[in-house]
C-alpha positions as semicolon CSV with decimal commas, in nm:
position;residue;x (nm);y (nm);z (nm)
1;M;-1,786;-5,994;3,624
2;S;-1,995;-6,307;3,615
3;D;-1,884;-6,628;3,449
4;F;-2,149;-6,574;3,184
5;I;-2,019;-6,231;3,087
6;G;-1,661;-6,360;3,096
7;M;-1,753;-6,649;2,868
8;R;-1,933;-6,412;2,632
9;T;-1,636;-6,177;2,623
10;Y;-1,395;-6,464;2,557
11;A;-1,617;-6,607;2,282
12;T;-1,650;-6,265;2,120
13;L;-1,277;-6,198;2,130
14;L;-1,199;-6,544;1,997
15;W;-1,445;-6,498;1,711
16;Q;-1,294;-6,159;1,625
17;L;-0,947;-6,317;1,609
18;L;-1,066;-6,606;1,393
19;R;-1,259;-6,372;1,167
20;S;-0,947;-6,163;1,112
21;L;-0,756;-6,476;1,013
22;I;-1,034;-6,585;0,776
23;E;-1,055;-6,239;0,623
24;G;-0,678;-6,234;0,572
25;A;-0,688;-6,571;0,402
26;L;-0,973;-6,462;0,174
27;D;-0,794;-6,139;0,079
28;G;-0,563;-6,351;-0,136
29;L;-0,862;-6,451;-0,347
30;V;-0,988;-6,101;-0,424
31;R;-0,831;-6,098;-0,772
32;Q;-0,987;-6,430;-0,868
33;L;-1,329;-6,383;-0,706
34;G;-1,370;-6,008;-0,664
35;R;-1,426;-5,801;-0,351
36;R;-1,804;-5,834;-0,376
37;V;-1,792;-6,214;-0,357
38;I;-1,542;-6,205;-0,069
39;N;-1,768;-5,965;0,122
40;K;-2,067;-6,194;0,066
41;V;-1,869;-6,494;0,191
42;L;-1,760;-6,302;0,501
43;A;-2,118;-6,188;0,565
44;A;-2,242;-6,546;0,541
45;I;-1,972;-6,665;0,780
46;D;-2,053;-6,383;1,022
47;Q;-2,422;-6,468;1,015
48;G;-2,356;-6,838;1,076
49;V;-2,114;-6,786;1,362
50;E;-2,319;-6,516;1,529
51;G;-2,630;-6,734;1,502
52;F;-2,440;-7,021;1,661
53;L;-2,308;-6,805;1,944
54;E;-2,653;-6,665;2,007
55;E;-2,812;-7,010;2,025
56;A;-2,538;-7,213;2,189
57;L;-2,417;-6,957;2,438
58;Q;-2,740;-6,759;2,463
59;I;-2,564;-6,431;2,406
60;S;-2,811;-6,224;2,211
61;A;-2,806;-5,853;2,287
62;P;-3,133;-5,860;2,489
63;Q;-3,009;-6,155;2,696
64;V;-2,683;-5,980;2,775
65;A;-2,872;-5,664;2,876
66;V;-3,089;-5,864;3,117
67;Q;-2,782;-6,040;3,256
68;L;-2,602;-5,711;3,317
69;Q;-2,908;-5,559;3,480
70;A;-2,946;-5,861;3,710
71;E;-2,579;-5,833;3,806
72;A;-2,613;-5,460;3,878
73;L;-2,911;-5,529;4,104
74;G;-2,713;-5,791;4,294
75;Y;-2,921;-6,090;4,185
76;L;-2,620;-6,273;4,047
């Protein structure tokens, strides 16, 4: 596995962990804010983080597909 794919995997796993913690913290606010508001907040956070990861780490789905194909062909 290339360093790029390893970094992407680590970043994805770390984000999933952090998202779970954020979601757990927000669950305590469901009574005050409602599930709909909490879901909107989570969606906005997801969009922001995923946009950051895509830009900063260049890990959009098409880029990962090209990277994997290049690895399979032995270019990397």
